[in-house]
ROBA-370102 format. One line per 3 residues: number of its first residue (from 1); their letters; for each residue x, y, z of C-alpha. Coordinates in pm, 1 decimal, m for minus. Each point is the difference from the previous one (the first is absolute). Layout:
BEGIN
NUM	A	X/Y/Z | ...;
END
This chain:
BEGIN
1	XXX	10693.0/15465.2/6942.9 | m205.3/m282.9/132.2 | 150.1/m334.1/m75.1;
4	XXX	132.8/m312.7/161.1 | 375.6/m24.5/m48.4 | 159.6/m336.8/61.6;
7	XXX	362.4/11.1/m102.8 | m36.7/105.1/m362.9 | m347.1/m132.9/m59.7;
10	XXX	m342.5/155.0/42.4 | m325.5/m165.4/93.6 | m249.5/223.2/m174.5;
13	XXX	m241.6/44.1/70.1 | m947.4/1038.2/3569.6 | m187.7/m42.9/220.1;
16	XXX	m355.2/m165.5/33.2 | m231.7/94.6/m281.5 | m320.4/125.6/160.2;
19	XXX	m187.4/m230.0/m230.9 | 123.8/m299.4/m189.3 | m99.3/18.3/m363.0;
22	XXX	13.7/m194.8/m319.6 | 88.6/186.1/m319.5 | m353.8/m19.0/m132.2;
25	XXX	m151.0/99.4/335.9 | 162.5/345.0/m4.3 | m272.9/251.4/m76.7;
28	XXX	65.3/226.1/m298.7 | m0.7/376.1/63.3 | m153.3/133.1/m322.7;
31	XXX	237.1/m23.1/m296.4 | 283.6/198.6/150.3 | 301.5/m107.1/204.8;
34	XXX	m71.0/m170.6/330.2 | 53.0/201.2/315.8 | 173.7/m206.1/268.9;
37	XXX	m46.1/m319.0/m200.8 | 80.5/m218.7/301.6 | m86.5/81.5/358.6;
40	XXX	260.1/153.5/226.0 | 176.3/m250.4/224.3 | m6.9/m38.6/376.6;
43	XXX	247.0/m143.6/248.6 | 1.5/m369.2/92.4 | 91.4/28.1/367.4;
46	XXX	305.9/m219.1/m53.3 | 365.6/86.7/m45.6 | 322.9/m173.4/m99.7;
49	XXX	293.6/m23.8/237.1 | 324.3/60.5/m188.1 | 354.9/m80.3/101.3;
52	XXX	291.0/149.1/m193.2 | 211.3/m268.1/m169.5 | 266.5/178.4/m202.7;
55	XXX	93.9/316.3/m190.2 | 112.1/m52.9/m359.4 | 310.4/203.3/m100.5;
58	XXX	m68.7/337.7/m165.2 | 3.7/28.6/m379.2 | m75.6/253.7/m271.6;
61	XXX	m93.9/m22.0/m368.5 | 266.0/98.7/m250.9 | m4.4/288.2/m71.6;
64	XXX	m126.5/105.6/345.2 | m346.1/158.4/7.4 | m66.3/347.8/130.3;
67	XXX	m50.7/19.8/377.9 | m363.3/m59.5/87.1 | m72.7/m183.8/m325.5;
70	XXX	m207.6/m315.9/41.5 | 308.0/m198.2/m108.9 | 206.4/158.5/277.3;
73	XXX	m52.7/m273.3/258.5 | 229.9/m164.5/253.4 | m17.4/m325.3/m199.3;
76	XXX	m256.2/m94.0/m262.9 | m78.5/m342.8/147.7 | m317.1/m144.3/m145.0;
79	XXX	m46.4/m363.2/109.4 | 114.5/m263.3/248.0 | m2.1/m376.5/m42.4;
82	XXX	183.7/m304.3/127.8 | 260.0/m192.8/m197.0 | m161.7/m344.5/m55.6;
85	XXX	290.2/m214.0/120.0 | m74.8/m47.3/368.7 | 274.4/242.3/106.7;
88	XXX	m243.0/256.7/139.6 | 168.3/279.4/m198.8 | m228.9/280.6/m109.6;
91	XXX	52.7/196.9/m321.6 | m78.2/364.6/m74.3 | 50.3/170.1/m340.4;
94	XXX	79.4/371.5/m16.4 | m114.0/178.9/m315.9 | 331.6/186.0/0.5;
97	XXX	175.4/m322.0/m96.4 | 91.2/m237.3/284.4 | m147.1/m326.5/121.7;
100	XXX	44.7/m41.2/374.7 | m11.2/m310.5/214.8 | m104.3/31.3/363.9;
103	XXX	183.5/m259.0/206.3 | 7.9/0.7/380.2 | m199.1/325.5/m18.0;
106	XXX	278.0/171.8/m194.2 | m13.5/115.7/m365.0 | 277.3/m70.9/m248.3;
109	XXX	33.7/45.3/m375.0 | m59.7/m324.3/m188.3 | 1.7/143.4/m355.6;
112	XXX	62.9/347.3/m142.3 | m224.3/m22.4/m304.9 | 34.4/370.9/m78.0;
115	XXX	375.3/m38.6/m35.5 | m38.6/m311.8/m215.3 | m212.7/190.7/m253.5;
118	XXX	154.6/342.2/61.5 | 19.1/101.4/m368.2 | m376.3/47.7/m32.3;
121	XXX	m149.3/m74.0/344.5 | m281.1/249.5/66.9 | m68.0/77.7/366.3;
124	XXX	m133.0/352.3/m27.2 | m282.8/187.3/m178.7 | m287.2/m198.1/156.9;
127	XXX	m109.4/m180.6/314.1 | 2.2/m339.8/m172.4 | 332.8/17.9/m182.3;
130	XXX	311.2/m184.3/111.0 | 36.0/m344.7/156.7 | m369.6/m67.8/18.3;
133	XXX	m46.7/m354.9/127.7 | 169.0/m328.9/87.7 | m136.9/m354.6/21.6;
136	XXX	186.1/m311.6/110.6 | m71.9/m328.0/m177.0 | m182.4/m235.1/241.3;
139	XXX	290.2/m244.7/m49.9 | 266.1/266.8/62.3 | 164.0/m205.6/274.2;
142	XXX	83.6/m262.9/m261.9 | 39.7/194.5/m323.2 | 109.8/348.1/118.0;
145	XXX	m238.5/170.3/m246.6 | m179.1/329.9/60.0 | m148.4/274.5/m217.9;
148	XXX	4.8/377.8/m3.0 | m166.6/286.8/m186.2 | 169.1/330.4/m72.0;
151	XXX	m55.7/292.8/m237.8 | 235.8/116.5/m273.5 | 25.2/298.5/m231.4;
154	XXX	252.2/166.0/m227.8 | 175.0/m50.2/m334.0 | 126.1/m343.1/102.0;
157	XXX	m355.2/m127.7/m45.5 | m16.7/73.8/m371.5 | 145.0/m332.0/m121.6;
160	XXX	m259.7/m179.7/214.0 | m301.0/180.3/m147.5 | m165.9/m159.7/m303.2;
163	XXX	m111.8/243.3/m268.5 | m365.6/m91.5/16.7 | m303.2/163.7/153.9;
166	XXX	m342.6/m116.4/103.0 | m254.7/133.6/m252.3 | m217.9/297.8/88.1;
169	XXX	189.5/99.0/315.2 | 154.3/349.1/m16.5 | 337.7/m89.1/145.8;
172	XXX	360.4/48.0/m112.3 | 172.3/m285.6/m175.8 | 237.1/m64.1/291.0;
175	XXX	m130.7/m2.5/358.6 | 229.5/215.0/217.6 | m31.2/m216.8/311.6;
178	XXX	25.0/m375.8/45.7 | m94.0/m225.7/287.6 | 241.8/m294.1/7.4;
181	XXX	m48.3/m336.7/170.4 | 332.2/m170.1/77.9 | 78.2/m348.7/128.3;
184	XXX	294.9/m38.4/240.3 | 166.0/m327.7/99.2 | 208.2/m0.6/316.8;
187	XXX	306.3/m225.0/6.2 | m66.4/m59.6/370.8 | m362.2/50.0/109.1;
190	XXX	105.4/11.0/366.3 | 243.9/290.7/m50.5 | m92.4/342.8/135.3;
193	XXX	152.2/179.2/m300.7 | m95.2/m83.5/m357.9 | 253.4/m159.9/m230.9;
196	XXX	m126.1/m160.9/m316.5 | m151.1/64.3/m340.5 | m306.4/170.8/m145.1;
199	XXX	m202.6/3.1/m320.8 | m276.3/218.3/m139.3 | m343.5/m164.3/m1.8;
202	XXX	m212.5/271.1/m165.2 | m44.5/374.7/m31.4 | m304.7/221.7/m46.4;
205	XXX	4.7/350.0/m151.3 | m184.5/298.9/148.6 | m84.0/348.1/m119.6;
208	XXX	83.1/155.1/338.1 | 175.5/m78.2/327.9 | m319.5/m48.6/201.1;
211	XXX	m227.9/m303.3/33.2 | 260.3/m249.9/m116.1 | 55.9/m352.8/126.3;
214	XXX	m89.1/20.2/368.1 | 51.0/m348.9/141.7 | 109.7/m350.4/m90.0;
217	XXX	m75.0/m300.7/216.0 | m67.8/m369.5/37.2 | m317.3/m150.6/143.5;
220	XXX	99.3/m44.8/364.2 | m272.4/m261.2/55.5 | 105.7/m226.0/m289.8;
223	XXX	189.5/m320.9/67.3 | 211.3/m234.0/m218.9 | m227.8/m179.6/m242.5;
226	XXX	m259.3/281.1/m9.3 | m66.9/153.0/m342.3 | 89.9/346.0/133.9;
229	XXX	326.9/m103.4/162.3 | 300.6/196.5/m126.3 | m203.9/230.0/m227.1;
232	XXX	90.1/367.6/18.0 | m270.0/269.6/20.2 | 83.7/347.1/m133.8;
235	XXX	m222.1/300.7/86.2 | 32.7/254.6/m282.4 | m140.4/352.3/14.7;
238	XXX	m144.2/193.3/m292.9 | 308.9/221.7/m39.1 | m193.5/314.2/89.9;
241	XXX	m175.9/21.7/m334.2 | m344.3/86.6/134.2 | m103.4/303.8/200.7;
244	XXX	166.1/310.7/129.1 | 355.4/m137.3/m18.6 | m11.3/m8.5/m380.0;
247	XXX	m232.3/271.1/m138.3 | m126.7/m82.1/m346.3 | 130.0/m355.7/13.9;
250	XXX	m326.0/m171.8/84.5 | 4.3/m361.6/m112.8 | m158.4/m329.4/90.2;
253	XXX	334.6/m170.9/58.3 | m108.1/m195.4/311.6 | m290.7/m139.0/m207.0;
256	XXX	220.3/m90.8/m296.8 | 91.3/m366.2/36.2 | 274.0/31.9/m263.5;
259	XXX	227.7/181.6/244.4 | 118.7/m70.7/354.9 | m49.0/345.3/153.6;
262	XXX	m280.4/17.1/256.2 | 4.4/m377.8/49.4 | 93.0/m270.6/245.3;
265	XXX	225.9/m244.5/m182.8 | 94.9/m357.3/89.3 | 303.6/m171.5/m150.9;
268	XXX	212.0/m308.3/54.6 | 351.7/141.6/42.5 | 148.4/m345.3/m62.8;
271	XXX	m184.0/m49.1/m330.8 | 97.2/93.6/m353.3 | m319.7/45.3/m204.3;
274	XXX	m34.9/372.1/74.2 | 59.2/275.1/m255.2 | 378.2/6.8/42.8;
277	XXX	61.7/m359.8/107.3 | 113.0/112.1/347.3 | m319.9/m91.9/183.0;
280	XXX	m304.1/m220.8/m45.7 | m376.7/44.7/m29.9 | m191.4/m208.1/258.1;
283	XXX	m253.7/m222.8/m173.3 | m263.0/102.4/257.1 | 10.8/371.7/m78.6;
286	XXX	m349.2/125.0/m93.2 | 80.9/110.7/m358.4 | 199.7/m305.2/m103.1;
289	XXX	m184.3/m183.1/m276.1 | m255.6/276.2/m55.8 | m37.8/153.4/m345.6;
292	XXX	109.3/360.3/m41.1 | 309.4/210.3/61.3 | m3.4/0.6/381.4;
295	XXX	340.0/m44.6/161.1 | 21.0/m344.1/150.8 | 199.5/143.6/292.6;
298	XXX	m307.7/188.9/126.8 | m165.7/m131.8/316.2 | m231.1/300.6/67.8;
301	XXX	m53.1/343.5/m157.3 | m142.5/347.8/52.8 | 250.1/133.4/255.7;
304	XXX	139.7/348.5/55.3 | 271.3/m30.7/263.1 | m5.2/m345.7/164.5;
307	XXX	237.4/62.6/288.4 | m21.7/m323.8/200.6 | m141.8/m350.6/m10.2;
310	XXX	0.4/m290.1/245.1 | m173.6/m330.4/70.0 | m214.3/m97.5/297.7;
313	XXX	153.9/m308.5/165.8 | m348.6/m89.5/124.7 | m287.7/m176.0/m170.6;
316	XXX	2.6/37.0/m377.8 | 348.5/152.7/m17.7 | m152.0/301.1/m169.9;
319	XXX	207.8/276.6/m157.9 | m57.9/367.6/84.8 | 139.9/299.5/m188.8;
322	XXX	m7.7/372.5/81.0 | m36.3/256.0/m277.9 | 59.1/374.8/41.7;
325	XXX	m279.1/215.7/m138.9 | 13.7/308.2/m220.1 | m270.5/230.4/135.8;
328	XXX	m186.8/m126.5/304.3 | 13.0/m374.2/70.6 | 266.8/m228.7/147.2;
331	XXX	m76.0/m366.6/m59.6 | 89.5/m354.2/99.0 | m107.2/m286.1/m228.4;
334	XXX	m33.5/m372.8/34.7 | 187.3/m127.2/m306.2 | m134.4/m282.4/m213.3;
337	XXX	142.7/m114.7/m335.9 | m123.7/217.2/m285.5 | m147.1/274.8/219.9;
340	XXX	m34.0/348.2/m150.8 | m0.1/266.5/271.9 | m128.0/270.4/m233.8;
343	XXX	266.6/270.8/m13.1 | m13.5/237.7/m186.7 | m375.7/m33.2/m38.7;
346	XXX	m53.4/m59.3/372.1 | 165.6/127.0/316.7 | m85.4/m242.3/276.4;
349	XXX	m375.6/m65.0/m12.8 | m75.1/321.6/m193.7 | 20.1/144.6/m350.2;
352	XXX	315.3/194.9/m86.3 | m16.9/271.6/m267.4 | 341.5/107.1/m127.2;
355	XXX	31.2/376.7/m29.2 | m313.3/79.4/200.3 | 60.2/340.0/166.8;
358	XXX	m160.5/m113.1/326.2 | 269.9/m264.4/57.5 | m277.9/m207.5/149.6;
361	XXX	m146.5/m344.8/m46.5 | m346.3/m90.1/m123.9 | m272.8/m253.7/68.1;
364	XXX	1.3/m324.2/m197.8 | m240.4/m28.6/m294.2 | m307.3/m218.3/25.9;
367	XXX	144.5/m244.1/m255.2 | 339.1/m26.3/172.5 | m13.9/m378.6/23.0;
370	XXX	58.9/m38.7/m372.6 | 357.5/127.3/36.4 | 106.0/m279.5/232.2;
373	XXX	222.7/210.8/224.0 | 118.2/m137.4/334.3 | m44.4/251.9/281.0;
376	XXX	190.8/51.9/326.1 | m58.9/m197.7/315.0 | 132.6/295.0/203.8;
379	XXX	2.1/370.1/m89.7 | 32.2/337.5/166.6 | m49.4/350.2/m140.4;
382	XXX	214.6/310.7/26.7 | m305.3/210.2/97.6 | 175.6/341.1/m2.0;
385	XXX	m106.8/260.2/257.4 | m260.6/259.6/m100.5 | 143.8/279.4/m208.6;
388	XXX	300.0/m192.0/m133.1 | 41.9/75.1/m372.5 | m78.1/m288.0/m237.3;
391	XXX	294.9/m189.2/m143.6 | 231.1/98.8/284.0 | 239.9/m280.5/93.1;
394	XXX	m150.9/m173.6/300.3 | 305.9/m167.2/152.0 | m175.6/m335.6/32.8;
397	XXX	114.1/m330.6/m149.8 | m81.4/m355.3/100.4 | 274.8/m250.9/74.7;
400	XXX	m96.3/m362.8/39.3 | 120.2/m222.5/280.1 | m85.4/m350.7/113.0;
403	XXX	m272.9/m215.2/151.4 | 130.9/m80.9/344.7 | 13.1/m370.7/81.5;
406	XXX	288.7/16.2/249.0 | m5.0/m104.3/363.4 | 148.1/292.8/194.2;
409	XXX	m296.7/237.7/m38.6 | m321.1/m206.5/20.6 | m223.4/309.8/m17.0;
412	XXX	111.9/52.2/m360.1 | m60.7/m350.0/m132.4 | m204.5/m2.1/m317.2;
415	XXX	40.5/374.5/m51.7 | 149.9/153.6/m313.2 | 226.9/286.7/104.1;
418	XXX	78.6/280.4/m243.8 | 49.4/375.9/8.8 | m10.1/350.9/m141.1;
421	XXX	372.5/29.8/m47.8 | 54.3/375.8/m24.4 | m144.0/100.7/342.5;
424	XXX	74.9/m346.1/141.7 | m352.6/m98.1/96.5 | m54.2/m369.9/67.1;
427	XXX	m314.9/m195.8/m79.5 | m141.3/m348.6/5.0 | m293.6/m188.7/m146.5;
430	XXX	m123.4/m347.8/89.8 | 115.4/m241.7/m269.0 | m325.0/m196.7/23.5;
433	XXX	m182.1/312.3/m125.9 | 237.7/52.6/m292.5 | m159.9/m188.8/m289.4;
436	XXX	m37.2/115.7/m360.2 | m355.3/68.3/m108.8 | m127.5/77.8/350.4;
439	XXX	m28.0/310.2/212.7 | 309.0/197.6/85.9 | 153.4/m121.8/324.4;
442	XXX	m5.2/232.3/299.5 | 331.0/178.3/44.3 | 135.5/80.6/343.5;
445	XXX	273.6/242.8/101.5 | 257.4/m116.3/251.8 | 172.6/221.9/253.0;
448	XXX	370.2/m42.9/84.4 | 173.1/m53.2/334.9 | 359.1/m28.3/109.1;
451	XXX	130.4/m315.9/162.7 | m67.7/160.7/339.3 | m364.1/64.1/m85.5;
454	XXX	25.2/372.1/m76.4 | m224.6/128.9/m279.6 | 194.5/136.4/m294.7;
457	XXX	m55.0/74.2/m368.9 | 199.6/m139.8/m288.8 | 91.9/357.2/m86.4;
460	XXX	156.0/37.1/343.9 | 184.0/m331.2/m30.3 | 124.1/91.2/m349.1;
463	XXX	90.0/356.5/96.3 | m181.0/135.8/m304.9 | m349.8/87.4/m117.5;
466	XXX	73.4/m212.8/m307.3 | 50.9/m348.5/140.6 | 31.8/m198.3/m324.8;
469	XXX	m122.8/m311.3/178.3 | 57.6/m350.2/m135.7 | m68.9/m353.0/128.7;
472	XXX	197.8/m316.4/47.8 | m55.6/m353.8/124.4 | 223.5/m290.0/98.9;
475	XXX	m46.8/m371.7/m64.1 | m206.2/m39.5/318.1 | m244.6/265.5/m113.2;
478	XXX	113.7/261.2/253.8 | m29.8/357.7/m122.9 | 239.9/291.4/m34.4;
481	XXX	m45.3/368.5/m83.6 | 259.8/207.8/m186.5 | 42.8/373.0/m51.8;
484	XXX	208.3/167.3/m268.1 | m2.1/320.8/204.3 | 252.6/m125.1/256.7;
487	XXX	91.2/m344.4/m137.6 | m138.5/m184.6/300.9 | m158.8/m343.8/16.0;
490	XXX	m240.8/m89.2/281.5 | m138.3/m336.9/107.7 | m370.6/m29.7/74.0;
493	XXX	12.5/m160.9/343.6 | m356.9/30.3/129.9 | m314.5/206.1/22.7;
496	XXX	m131.9/254.4/244.3 | m353.0/128.1/59.3 | m57.4/370.5/m49.5;
499	XXX	m233.2/225.5/192.2 | m217.9/44.0/m308.5 | m243.3/m291.3/m41.5;
502	XX	m82.8/m120.4/m350.2 | m329.2/117.9/m150.5;
END
C-alpha cells in the first residue's frame, strides 16, 4: 500500500565520459533501445591515498542471513558524520541496529536502536532495511537532539495502520513495511553512551522492503537565522513498485504528488502543523500554498532509490543527490525546490519503458521540454559487455559523496566525489560543471593507494569483490571511505599520480 502514515493519520494523497553530453544532445538510435547510451569511461591519472582509521565491530541481521548473501557482511555500516558539538566525535550507523561513536580512533556503542525496537525491528530481507540513517540536530551540543530512521514489520504494526488506501493503486490495505523517523533527546549531550528519551516523528508505509527511506539529514551549510536551518530532509525511495522487483505492479507512484514514496521530503521536526502534529511543514516548501492535493512535505519528486544527498560548502551551497537506476543509468542531480527528476518515466537523461523486454533506455522525444523534468548533472551507464543477456543484474549502483572543500588534499578541492558502491569504484566530477539544464559533467575515475604509496584496489582493501562502499565527511570537510565487507573506515589523506595519464 502506498500511503504516508504519521501516527494514526494519513496524508493522502566512472570514469571520464569520452564526450560530455546534454540530454537533448544524445543522438537517437532509431526507435529501439540505445546501445551504450553513455560513452565508456577512462582513467583520470589520479589516485586517492587512504589510511585505515578503525574497524567497526562485527554484526549480523536477525535472523542471520545465509553465508554469502549480500546481507552477510562484517558490519553494514553506511555513513559517517561528525557530532556537531565541537567534540570531534564521529558517528557511524550500522544497519544491523547500533549507532557507534568514534572517539580517539576507537569505536564504541552509543545507542542500540535495534534492541530498543526489538519487537518489530527489521534488519534482514533487503539491503536497505534496518537502522538506515542518523542525523544530529545542528544544535545537538545544546539540546541533545538527534534523529534516526529504521524499518519495521510484523503484527505489531497493525494498530498503527489506518484503514484507508490511495485510490487507483493496486496495493493491500495495510503496508507490510514501515520506515520510521524517531527523535532522540540525550540527557547529557557530552556523554559517550545515550541516556534519554525518544518520540516518533512520522512513519511511511511501503509495499516491499527495498527502496525505503534511505537518508535523513540537515543542510550542513545552513547557519542560525537561515530559512533552512534545523529543517530535516528525508530521501524516500519508491518502495520497489516499478520494474523487475515487482512484476505486474507498474505504477506512477514517484509522479503522484499525493504520496511520499519516490520523493525528497523536507519537514520541521520541531513544528506541529504536519499530518500527525509531531512535525511541521516549512512555509518555504514548494507545494505549500499551491492548489491541488500535493503533499506539502514534498521538496522534489520523481526518484527511484535516492541513496545519498549532501551540500557543497562552496559558492551557492548547492545540494546534490544520487539516485540508483533500474536498467542502465546511475545519476547524480542538483536539487532545486519543486524539481521532478522523471522516474518512472525517465531514467537519468533517457526514456524508461516499464516492462520492455530489452531492459534498455530510449532516446528522449522531440517534445520532451513540455514535461519539465530535471535531468542529471552527472551520469554513468552500466554498458554491459558484449553477449551479456538483457535484464541480467549488472552489479552497479551509484552512491553519492561530497564536494571536497577541505584543506588536507588540495588536489581534490571543488571536486564532487562519489562511487559505484558494489565493485568499489571511485569517481569525481568538477562541481563547477555540475549545473542543472547544462551538459553532463565529465566523470573521472580515481585509483587508490595505500599510505605508503602502493597501488591497491578497494576490493583488495575490503577483502571482497563486493566492497559495499560508502562515504563520510567530518566538520572540516575531510573525507572518509567505508566498506561493509570488512567494517573498515579509511581517511582520505592525499592524492597520488598514476602511470596512466588522463585522456
